[in-house]
Backbone atoms as SQL, in Angstrom:
CREATE TABLE atoms (id INTEGER PRIMARY KEY, chain TEXT, resi INTEGER, resn TEXT, atom TEXT, x REAL, y REAL, z REAL);
INSERT INTO atoms VALUES
  (1, 'A', 1, 'UNK', 'N', 60.493, 3.168, -55.570),
  (2, 'A', 1, 'UNK', 'CA', 59.581, 4.240, -55.266),
  (3, 'A', 1, 'UNK', 'C', 59.464, 4.399, -53.750),
  (4, 'A', 2, 'UNK', 'N', 59.294, 5.631, -53.319),
  (5, 'A', 2, 'UNK', 'CA', 59.101, 5.926, -51.906),
  (6, 'A', 2, 'UNK', 'C', 57.703, 6.517, -51.692),
  (7, 'A', 3, 'UNK', 'N', 57.078, 6.087, -50.608),
  (8, 'A', 3, 'UNK', 'CA', 55.755, 6.578, -50.231),
  (9, 'A', 3, 'UNK', 'C', 55.805, 6.948, -48.757),
  (10, 'A', 4, 'UNK', 'N', 55.266, 8.106, -48.411),
  (11, 'A', 4, 'UNK', 'CA', 55.285, 8.572, -47.027),
  (12, 'A', 4, 'UNK', 'C', 53.867, 8.598, -46.480),
  (13, 'A', 5, 'UNK', 'N', 53.663, 7.885, -45.373),
  (14, 'A', 5, 'UNK', 'CA', 52.394, 7.887, -44.665),
  (15, 'A', 5, 'UNK', 'C', 52.568, 8.704, -43.401),
  (16, 'A', 6, 'UNK', 'N', 51.735, 9.720, -43.220),
  (17, 'A', 6, 'UNK', 'CA', 51.789, 10.539, -42.011),
  (18, 'A', 6, 'UNK', 'C', 51.427, 9.692, -40.801),
  (19, 'A', 7, 'UNK', 'N', 51.971, 10.065, -39.658),
  (20, 'A', 7, 'UNK', 'CA', 51.691, 9.323, -38.432),
  (21, 'A', 7, 'UNK', 'C', 50.193, 9.278, -38.150),
  (22, 'A', 8, 'UNK', 'N', 49.482, 10.349, -38.464),
  (23, 'A', 8, 'UNK', 'CA', 48.036, 10.380, -38.210),
  (24, 'A', 8, 'UNK', 'C', 47.280, 9.363, -39.063),
  (25, 'A', 9, 'UNK', 'N', 47.843, 8.965, -40.190),
  (26, 'A', 9, 'UNK', 'CA', 47.230, 7.950, -41.045),
  (27, 'A', 9, 'UNK', 'C', 47.571, 6.540, -40.585),
  (28, 'A', 10, 'UNK', 'N', 48.814, 6.337, -40.220),
  (29, 'A', 10, 'UNK', 'CA', 49.287, 4.975, -39.977),
  (30, 'A', 10, 'UNK', 'C', 49.107, 4.513, -38.527),
  (31, 'A', 11, 'UNK', 'N', 49.125, 5.419, -37.568),
  (32, 'A', 11, 'UNK', 'CA', 48.991, 5.023, -36.157),
  (33, 'A', 11, 'UNK', 'C', 47.671, 4.291, -35.898),
  (34, 'A', 12, 'UNK', 'N', 46.530, 4.784, -36.396),
  (35, 'A', 12, 'UNK', 'CA', 45.294, 4.013, -36.171),
  (36, 'A', 12, 'UNK', 'C', 45.333, 2.606, -36.776),
  (37, 'A', 13, 'UNK', 'N', 46.004, 2.450, -37.900),
  (38, 'A', 13, 'UNK', 'CA', 46.126, 1.125, -38.512),
  (39, 'A', 13, 'UNK', 'C', 46.980, 0.193, -37.656),
  (40, 'A', 14, 'UNK', 'N', 48.070, 0.718, -37.131),
  (41, 'A', 14, 'UNK', 'CA', 48.936, -0.099, -36.261),
  (42, 'A', 14, 'UNK', 'C', 48.159, -0.523, -35.023),
  (43, 'A', 15, 'UNK', 'N', 47.443, 0.418, -34.426),
  (44, 'A', 15, 'UNK', 'CA', 46.657, 0.098, -33.225),
  (45, 'A', 15, 'UNK', 'C', 45.578, -0.933, -33.533),
  (46, 'A', 16, 'UNK', 'N', 44.914, -0.803, -34.668),
  (47, 'A', 16, 'UNK', 'CA', 43.888, -1.762, -35.064),
  (48, 'A', 16, 'UNK', 'C', 44.493, -3.147, -35.273),
  (49, 'A', 17, 'UNK', 'N', 45.638, -3.193, -35.932),
  (50, 'A', 17, 'UNK', 'CA', 46.296, -4.477, -36.174),
  (51, 'A', 17, 'UNK', 'C', 46.731, -5.131, -34.873),
  (52, 'A', 18, 'UNK', 'N', 47.224, -4.342, -33.950),
  (53, 'A', 18, 'UNK', 'CA', 47.636, -4.903, -32.661),
  (54, 'A', 18, 'UNK', 'C', 46.449, -5.443, -31.880),
  (55, 'A', 19, 'UNK', 'N', 45.303, -4.823, -32.056),
  (56, 'A', 19, 'UNK', 'CA', 44.116, -5.242, -31.314),
  (57, 'A', 19, 'UNK', 'C', 43.446, -6.467, -31.934),
  (58, 'A', 20, 'UNK', 'N', 43.462, -6.590, -33.256),
  (59, 'A', 20, 'UNK', 'CA', 42.664, -7.617, -33.918),
  (60, 'A', 20, 'UNK', 'C', 43.468, -8.685, -34.662),
  (61, 'A', 21, 'UNK', 'N', 44.109, -8.310, -35.740),
  (62, 'A', 21, 'UNK', 'CA', 44.611, -9.320, -36.676),
  (63, 'A', 21, 'UNK', 'C', 46.068, -9.712, -36.488),
  (64, 'A', 22, 'UNK', 'N', 46.813, -8.867, -35.841),
  (65, 'A', 22, 'UNK', 'CA', 48.242, -9.113, -35.652),
  (66, 'A', 22, 'UNK', 'C', 49.019, -9.153, -36.964),
  (67, 'A', 23, 'UNK', 'N', 48.513, -8.450, -37.987),
  (68, 'A', 23, 'UNK', 'CA', 49.295, -8.297, -39.199),
  (69, 'A', 23, 'UNK', 'C', 48.872, -7.046, -39.950),
  (70, 'A', 24, 'UNK', 'N', 49.833, -6.457, -40.624),
  (71, 'A', 24, 'UNK', 'CA', 49.583, -5.338, -41.515),
  (72, 'A', 24, 'UNK', 'C', 50.022, -5.799, -42.893),
  (73, 'A', 25, 'UNK', 'N', 49.134, -5.707, -43.843),
  (74, 'A', 25, 'UNK', 'CA', 49.409, -6.157, -45.197),
  (75, 'A', 25, 'UNK', 'C', 49.777, -4.958, -46.056),
  (76, 'A', 26, 'UNK', 'N', 50.887, -5.071, -46.773),
  (77, 'A', 26, 'UNK', 'CA', 51.321, -4.039, -47.704),
  (78, 'A', 26, 'UNK', 'C', 51.245, -4.630, -49.100),
  (79, 'A', 27, 'UNK', 'N', 50.615, -3.904, -50.000),
  (80, 'A', 27, 'UNK', 'CA', 50.547, -4.342, -51.391),
  (81, 'A', 27, 'UNK', 'C', 51.072, -3.215, -52.258),
  (82, 'A', 28, 'UNK', 'N', 52.049, -3.524, -53.096),
  (83, 'A', 28, 'UNK', 'CA', 52.477, -2.552, -54.111),
  (84, 'A', 28, 'UNK', 'C', 51.807, -2.988, -55.401),
  (85, 'A', 29, 'UNK', 'N', 50.915, -2.164, -55.874),
  (86, 'A', 29, 'UNK', 'CA', 50.175, -2.458, -57.095),
  (87, 'A', 29, 'UNK', 'C', 50.415, -1.278, -58.018),
  (88, 'A', 30, 'UNK', 'N', 49.486, -0.355, -58.127),
  (89, 'A', 30, 'UNK', 'CA', 49.724, 0.881, -58.859),
  (90, 'A', 30, 'UNK', 'C', 50.429, 1.864, -57.936),
  (91, 'A', 31, 'UNK', 'N', 50.062, 1.854, -56.674),
  (92, 'A', 31, 'UNK', 'CA', 50.714, 2.617, -55.619),
  (93, 'A', 31, 'UNK', 'C', 51.009, 1.641, -54.504),
  (94, 'A', 32, 'UNK', 'N', 50.890, 2.103, -53.285),
  (95, 'A', 32, 'UNK', 'CA', 51.087, 1.227, -52.128),
  (96, 'A', 32, 'UNK', 'C', 49.834, 1.287, -51.267),
  (97, 'A', 33, 'UNK', 'N', 49.383, 0.128, -50.825),
  (98, 'A', 33, 'UNK', 'CA', 48.231, 0.006, -49.953),
  (99, 'A', 33, 'UNK', 'C', 48.678, -0.556, -48.612),
  (100, 'A', 34, 'UNK', 'N', 48.187, 0.003, -47.528),
  (101, 'A', 34, 'UNK', 'CA', 48.330, -0.563, -46.186),
  (102, 'A', 34, 'UNK', 'C', 46.946, -1.052, -45.798),
  (103, 'A', 35, 'UNK', 'N', 46.832, -2.318, -45.471),
  (104, 'A', 35, 'UNK', 'CA', 45.532, -2.909, -45.205),
  (105, 'A', 35, 'UNK', 'C', 45.557, -3.629, -43.867),
  (106, 'A', 36, 'UNK', 'N', 44.539, -3.392, -43.046),
  (107, 'A', 36, 'UNK', 'CA', 44.375, -4.073, -41.764),
  (108, 'A', 36, 'UNK', 'C', 42.919, -4.495, -41.668),
  (109, 'A', 37, 'UNK', 'N', 42.709, -5.724, -41.258),
  (110, 'A', 37, 'UNK', 'CA', 41.347, -6.204, -41.068),
  (111, 'A', 37, 'UNK', 'C', 40.995, -6.131, -39.590),
  (112, 'A', 38, 'UNK', 'N', 39.885, -5.448, -39.294),
  (113, 'A', 38, 'UNK', 'CA', 39.366, -5.374, -37.936),
  (114, 'A', 38, 'UNK', 'C', 38.333, -6.460, -37.731),
  (115, 'A', 39, 'UNK', 'N', 37.505, -6.312, -36.720),
  (116, 'A', 39, 'UNK', 'CA', 36.465, -7.306, -36.461),
  (117, 'A', 39, 'UNK', 'C', 35.490, -7.444, -37.618),
  (118, 'A', 40, 'UNK', 'N', 34.924, -6.332, -38.058),
  (119, 'A', 40, 'UNK', 'CA', 33.888, -6.377, -39.090),
  (120, 'A', 40, 'UNK', 'C', 34.195, -5.506, -40.294),
  (121, 'A', 41, 'UNK', 'N', 35.406, -5.010, -40.399),
  (122, 'A', 41, 'UNK', 'CA', 35.714, -4.112, -41.499),
  (123, 'A', 41, 'UNK', 'C', 37.176, -4.212, -41.874),
  (124, 'A', 42, 'UNK', 'N', 37.478, -3.697, -43.045),
  (125, 'A', 42, 'UNK', 'CA', 38.860, -3.614, -43.500),
  (126, 'A', 42, 'UNK', 'C', 39.207, -2.140, -43.607),
  (127, 'A', 43, 'UNK', 'N', 40.327, -1.739, -42.994),
  (128, 'A', 43, 'UNK', 'CA', 40.804, -0.360, -43.085),
  (129, 'A', 43, 'UNK', 'C', 41.969, -0.319, -44.052),
  (130, 'A', 44, 'UNK', 'N', 41.978, 0.714, -44.881),
  (131, 'A', 44, 'UNK', 'CA', 43.005, 0.796, -45.908),
  (132, 'A', 44, 'UNK', 'C', 43.416, 2.243, -46.109),
  (133, 'A', 45, 'UNK', 'N', 44.706, 2.475, -46.276),
  (134, 'A', 45, 'UNK', 'CA', 45.227, 3.751, -46.729),
  (135, 'A', 45, 'UNK', 'C', 46.052, 3.469, -47.968),
  (136, 'A', 46, 'UNK', 'N', 46.028, 4.393, -48.897),
  (137, 'A', 46, 'UNK', 'CA', 46.750, 4.204, -50.150),
  (138, 'A', 46, 'UNK', 'C', 47.528, 5.462, -50.498),
  (139, 'A', 47, 'UNK', 'N', 48.647, 5.270, -51.165),
  (140, 'A', 47, 'UNK', 'CA', 49.463, 6.377, -51.674),
  (141, 'A', 47, 'UNK', 'C', 49.851, 6.046, -53.108),
  (142, 'A', 48, 'UNK', 'N', 49.831, 7.063, -53.956),
  (143, 'A', 48, 'UNK', 'CA', 50.251, 6.883, -55.333),
  (144, 'A', 48, 'UNK', 'C', 49.170, 6.281, -56.221),
  (145, 'A', 49, 'UNK', 'N', 47.936, 6.246, -55.738),
  (146, 'A', 49, 'UNK', 'CA', 46.841, 5.666, -56.502),
  (147, 'A', 49, 'UNK', 'C', 45.527, 6.121, -55.905),
  (148, 'A', 50, 'UNK', 'N', 44.456, 5.783, -56.557),
  (149, 'A', 50, 'UNK', 'CA', 43.123, 6.082, -56.049),
  (150, 'A', 50, 'UNK', 'C', 42.498, 4.777, -55.589),
  (151, 'A', 51, 'UNK', 'N', 42.348, 4.553, -54.278),
  (152, 'A', 51, 'UNK', 'CA', 41.850, 3.266, -53.789),
  (153, 'A', 51, 'UNK', 'C', 40.432, 2.944, -54.240),
  (154, 'A', 52, 'UNK', 'N', 39.669, 3.966, -54.629),
  (155, 'A', 52, 'UNK', 'CA', 38.311, 3.706, -55.115),
  (156, 'A', 52, 'UNK', 'C', 38.315, 3.043, -56.490),
  (157, 'A', 53, 'UNK', 'N', 39.387, 3.234, -57.258),
  (158, 'A', 53, 'UNK', 'CA', 39.453, 2.686, -58.600),
  (159, 'A', 53, 'UNK', 'C', 40.577, 1.678, -58.784),
  (160, 'A', 54, 'UNK', 'N', 41.651, 1.804, -58.006),
  (161, 'A', 54, 'UNK', 'CA', 42.855, 1.020, -58.241),
  (162, 'A', 54, 'UNK', 'C', 43.056, -0.144, -57.285),
  (163, 'A', 55, 'UNK', 'N', 42.158, -0.348, -56.325),
  (164, 'A', 55, 'UNK', 'CA', 42.339, -1.405, -55.321),
  (165, 'A', 55, 'UNK', 'C', 42.377, -2.768, -55.999),
  (166, 'A', 56, 'UNK', 'N', 43.476, -3.489, -55.843),
  (167, 'A', 56, 'UNK', 'CA', 43.593, -4.783, -56.514),
  (168, 'A', 56, 'UNK', 'C', 42.897, -5.885, -55.729),
  (169, 'A', 57, 'UNK', 'N', 42.480, -6.891, -56.435),
  (170, 'A', 57, 'UNK', 'CA', 42.112, -8.132, -55.762),
  (171, 'A', 57, 'UNK', 'C', 43.377, -8.976, -55.729),
  (172, 'A', 58, 'UNK', 'N', 43.444, -9.937, -54.850),
  (173, 'A', 58, 'UNK', 'CA', 44.635, -10.789, -54.778),
  (174, 'A', 58, 'UNK', 'C', 44.872, -11.473, -56.120),
  (175, 'A', 59, 'UNK', 'N', 43.804, -11.786, -56.854),
  (176, 'A', 59, 'UNK', 'CA', 43.940, -12.438, -58.154),
  (177, 'A', 59, 'UNK', 'C', 44.606, -11.545, -59.189),
  (178, 'A', 60, 'UNK', 'N', 44.512, -10.222, -59.027),
  (179, 'A', 60, 'UNK', 'CA', 45.120, -9.306, -59.969),
  (180, 'A', 60, 'UNK', 'C', 46.618, -9.147, -59.746),
  (181, 'A', 61, 'UNK', 'N', 47.098, -9.482, -58.577),
  (182, 'A', 61, 'UNK', 'CA', 48.512, -9.293, -58.270),
  (183, 'A', 61, 'UNK', 'C', 49.314, -10.386, -58.951),
  (184, 'A', 62, 'UNK', 'N', 50.367, -9.958, -59.618),
  (185, 'A', 62, 'UNK', 'CA', 51.196, -10.909, -60.345),
  (186, 'A', 62, 'UNK', 'C', 52.653, -10.648, -60.024),
  (187, 'A', 63, 'UNK', 'N', 53.549, -11.071, -60.870),
  (188, 'A', 63, 'UNK', 'CA', 54.978, -10.939, -60.624),
  (189, 'A', 63, 'UNK', 'C', 55.483, -9.519, -60.548),
  (190, 'A', 64, 'UNK', 'N', 54.683, -8.561, -61.004),
  (191, 'A', 64, 'UNK', 'CA', 55.101, -7.163, -60.964),
  (192, 'A', 64, 'UNK', 'C', 54.687, -6.477, -59.667),
  (193, 'A', 65, 'UNK', 'N', 53.930, -7.179, -58.844),
  (194, 'A', 65, 'UNK', 'CA', 53.420, -6.618, -57.600),
  (195, 'A', 65, 'UNK', 'C', 54.105, -7.288, -56.412),
  (196, 'A', 66, 'UNK', 'N', 54.107, -6.602, -55.299),
  (197, 'A', 66, 'UNK', 'CA', 54.641, -7.161, -54.063),
  (198, 'A', 66, 'UNK', 'C', 53.539, -7.207, -53.021),
  (199, 'A', 67, 'UNK', 'N', 53.476, -8.301, -52.307),
  (200, 'A', 67, 'UNK', 'CA', 52.577, -8.418, -51.174),
  (201, 'A', 67, 'UNK', 'C', 53.427, -8.853, -49.992),
  (202, 'A', 68, 'UNK', 'N', 53.425, -8.063, -48.936),
  (203, 'A', 68, 'UNK', 'CA', 54.193, -8.392, -47.735),
  (204, 'A', 68, 'UNK', 'C', 53.313, -8.205, -46.517),
  (205, 'A', 69, 'UNK', 'N', 53.504, -9.054, -45.553),
  (206, 'A', 69, 'UNK', 'CA', 52.782, -8.971, -44.299),
  (207, 'A', 69, 'UNK', 'C', 53.781, -8.700, -43.184),
  (208, 'A', 70, 'UNK', 'N', 53.448, -7.750, -42.310),
  (209, 'A', 70, 'UNK', 'CA', 54.330, -7.394, -41.206),
  (210, 'A', 70, 'UNK', 'C', 53.590, -7.527, -39.885),
  (211, 'A', 71, 'UNK', 'N', 54.295, -7.983, -38.886),
  (212, 'A', 71, 'UNK', 'CA', 53.781, -8.053, -37.519),
  (213, 'A', 71, 'UNK', 'C', 53.728, -6.623, -36.974),
  (214, 'A', 72, 'UNK', 'N', 52.590, -6.169, -36.457),
  (215, 'A', 72, 'UNK', 'CA', 52.500, -4.785, -35.972),
  (216, 'A', 72, 'UNK', 'C', 53.287, -4.525, -34.692),
  (217, 'A', 73, 'UNK', 'N', 53.865, -5.575, -34.104),
  (218, 'A', 73, 'UNK', 'CA', 54.653, -5.401, -32.884),
  (219, 'A', 73, 'UNK', 'C', 56.147, -5.247, -33.146),
  (220, 'A', 74, 'UNK', 'N', 56.562, -5.171, -34.430),
  (221, 'A', 74, 'UNK', 'CA', 57.989, -5.016, -34.706),
  (222, 'A', 74, 'UNK', 'C', 58.447, -3.612, -34.313),
  (223, 'A', 75, 'UNK', 'N', 59.745, -3.477, -34.151),
  (224, 'A', 75, 'UNK', 'CA', 60.341, -2.254, -33.614),
  (225, 'A', 75, 'UNK', 'C', 59.994, -1.000, -34.412),
  (226, 'A', 76, 'UNK', 'N', 59.963, -1.102, -35.720),
  (227, 'A', 76, 'UNK', 'CA', 59.689, 0.086, -36.536),
  (228, 'A', 76, 'UNK', 'C', 58.329, 0.693, -36.197),
  (229, 'A', 77, 'UNK', 'N', 57.336, -0.160, -35.941),
  (230, 'A', 77, 'UNK', 'CA', 56.010, 0.345, -35.593),
  (231, 'A', 77, 'UNK', 'C', 55.990, 0.915, -34.172),
  (232, 'A', 78, 'UNK', 'N', 56.819, 0.382, -33.281),
  (233, 'A', 78, 'UNK', 'CA', 56.958, 0.969, -31.944),
  (234, 'A', 78, 'UNK', 'C', 57.469, 2.400, -32.041),
  (235, 'A', 79, 'UNK', 'N', 58.454, 2.622, -32.920),
  (236, 'A', 79, 'UNK', 'CA', 58.994, 3.972, -33.110),
  (237, 'A', 79, 'UNK', 'C', 57.926, 4.920, -33.645),
  (238, 'A', 80, 'UNK', 'N', 57.154, 4.456, -34.606),
  (239, 'A', 80, 'UNK', 'CA', 56.097, 5.296, -35.165),
  (240, 'A', 80, 'UNK', 'C', 55.089, 5.664, -34.077),
  (241, 'A', 81, 'UNK', 'N', 54.677, 4.681, -33.289),
  (242, 'A', 81, 'UNK', 'CA', 53.693, 4.936, -32.226),
  (243, 'A', 81, 'UNK', 'C', 54.236, 5.812, -31.108),
  (244, 'A', 82, 'UNK', 'N', 55.367, 5.433, -30.570),
  (245, 'A', 82, 'UNK', 'CA', 55.891, 6.102, -29.374),
  (246, 'A', 82, 'UNK', 'C', 56.454, 7.487, -29.652),
  (247, 'A', 83, 'UNK', 'N', 57.014, 7.688, -30.832),
  (248, 'A', 83, 'UNK', 'CA', 57.644, 8.965, -31.156),
  (249, 'A', 83, 'UNK', 'C', 56.826, 9.802, -32.136),
  (250, 'A', 84, 'UNK', 'N', 55.634, 9.304, -32.513),
  (251, 'A', 84, 'UNK', 'CA', 54.759, 10.006, -33.453),
  (252, 'A', 84, 'UNK', 'C', 55.481, 10.306, -34.769),
  (253, 'A', 85, 'UNK', 'N', 56.180, 9.299, -35.287),
  (254, 'A', 85, 'UNK', 'CA', 56.925, 9.462, -36.530),
  (255, 'A', 85, 'UNK', 'C', 56.075, 9.034, -37.720),
  (256, 'A', 86, 'UNK', 'N', 56.465, 9.510, -38.893),
  (257, 'A', 86, 'UNK', 'CA', 55.819, 9.085, -40.130),
  (258, 'A', 86, 'UNK', 'C', 56.422, 7.758, -40.569),
  (259, 'A', 87, 'UNK', 'N', 55.723, 7.054, -41.417),
  (260, 'A', 87, 'UNK', 'CA', 56.203, 5.778, -41.942),
  (261, 'A', 87, 'UNK', 'C', 56.543, 5.944, -43.411),
  (262, 'A', 88, 'UNK', 'N', 57.795, 5.696, -43.754),
  (263, 'A', 88, 'UNK', 'CA', 58.242, 5.755, -45.138),
  (264, 'A', 88, 'UNK', 'C', 58.325, 4.324, -45.659),
  (265, 'A', 89, 'UNK', 'N', 57.714, 4.094, -46.804),
  (266, 'A', 89, 'UNK', 'CA', 57.742, 2.784, -47.434),
  (267, 'A', 89, 'UNK', 'C', 58.495, 2.925, -48.742),
  (268, 'A', 90, 'UNK', 'N', 59.564, 2.166, -48.882),
  (269, 'A', 90, 'UNK', 'CA', 60.356, 2.163, -50.108),
  (270, 'A', 90, 'UNK', 'C', 60.188, 0.811, -50.783),
  (271, 'A', 91, 'UNK', 'N', 59.940, 0.835, -52.078),
  (272, 'A', 91, 'UNK', 'CA', 59.758, -0.410, -52.812),
  (273, 'A', 91, 'UNK', 'C', 60.684, -0.445, -54.013),
  (274, 'A', 92, 'UNK', 'N', 61.104, -1.645, -54.344),
  (275, 'A', 92, 'UNK', 'CA', 61.785, -1.885, -55.607),
  (276, 'A', 92, 'UNK', 'C', 61.155, -3.135, -56.202),
  (277, 'A', 93, 'UNK', 'N', 61.773, -3.747, -57.173),
  (278, 'A', 93, 'UNK', 'CA', 61.170, -4.908, -57.834),
  (279, 'A', 93, 'UNK', 'C', 60.991, -6.102, -56.913),
  (280, 'A', 94, 'UNK', 'N', 61.797, -6.177, -55.852),
  (281, 'A', 94, 'UNK', 'CA', 61.799, -7.386, -55.037),
  (282, 'A', 94, 'UNK', 'C', 61.487, -7.185, -53.568),
  (283, 'A', 95, 'UNK', 'N', 61.418, -5.955, -53.085),
  (284, 'A', 95, 'UNK', 'CA', 61.350, -5.781, -51.639),
  (285, 'A', 95, 'UNK', 'C', 60.543, -4.538, -51.255),
  (286, 'A', 96, 'UNK', 'N', 60.025, -4.579, -50.050),
  (287, 'A', 96, 'UNK', 'CA', 59.398, -3.425, -49.411),
  (288, 'A', 96, 'UNK', 'C', 60.188, -3.148, -48.139),
  (289, 'A', 97, 'UNK', 'N', 60.658, -1.914, -47.990),
  (290, 'A', 97, 'UNK', 'CA', 61.437, -1.528, -46.816),
  (291, 'A', 97, 'UNK', 'C', 60.673, -0.445, -46.059),
  (292, 'A', 98, 'UNK', 'N', 60.615, -0.604, -44.749),
  (293, 'A', 98, 'UNK', 'CA', 59.931, 0.352, -43.875),
  (294, 'A', 98, 'UNK', 'C', 60.945, 1.146, -43.079),
  (295, 'A', 99, 'UNK', 'N', 60.678, 2.448, -42.887),
  (296, 'A', 99, 'UNK', 'CA', 61.518, 3.248, -41.994),
  (297, 'A', 99, 'UNK', 'C', 60.642, 4.323, -41.342),
  (298, 'A', 100, 'UNK', 'N', 61.004, 4.666, -40.127),
  (299, 'A', 100, 'UNK', 'CA', 60.313, 5.727, -39.389),
  (300, 'A', 100, 'UNK', 'C', 61.076, 7.013, -39.601),
  (301, 'A', 101, 'UNK', 'N', 60.373, 8.069, -39.985),
  (302, 'A', 101, 'UNK', 'CA', 61.031, 9.350, -40.289),
  (303, 'A', 101, 'UNK', 'C', 60.296, 10.491, -39.592),
  (304, 'A', 102, 'UNK', 'N', 61.030, 11.513, -39.233),
  (305, 'A', 102, 'UNK', 'CA', 60.436, 12.686, -38.602),
  (306, 'A', 102, 'UNK', 'C', 59.655, 13.490, -39.635),
  (307, 'A', 103, 'UNK', 'N', 58.621, 14.133, -39.163),
  (308, 'A', 103, 'UNK', 'CA', 57.835, 15.013, -40.034),
  (309, 'A', 103, 'UNK', 'C', 58.688, 16.210, -40.425),
  (310, 'A', 104, 'UNK', 'N', 58.572, 16.632, -41.646),
  (311, 'A', 104, 'UNK', 'CA', 59.370, 17.778, -42.125),
  (312, 'A', 104, 'UNK', 'C', 58.610, 19.056, -42.008);
């Protein structure tokens, strides 16, 4: 499955992760969640699901779900920030792949 996050959605998360936690958590559950923990709050964007109803707890994630953590300083996030690109997340049974794509 492919999920596209607009630069306006993902750039604040990357900036928050760089400032505070130094990680961006991706969870594939019913859809895909991008999660960053700030000082006193957790910021989340979701695609392919309703985060108000579908947000998983870590205990709910099993062999059918993927949880990956990425360093917000990796090159792909630099491209998203510096070039104002969108973030495409592709998932299969075993992997989450990130790519920076131009807005259409």
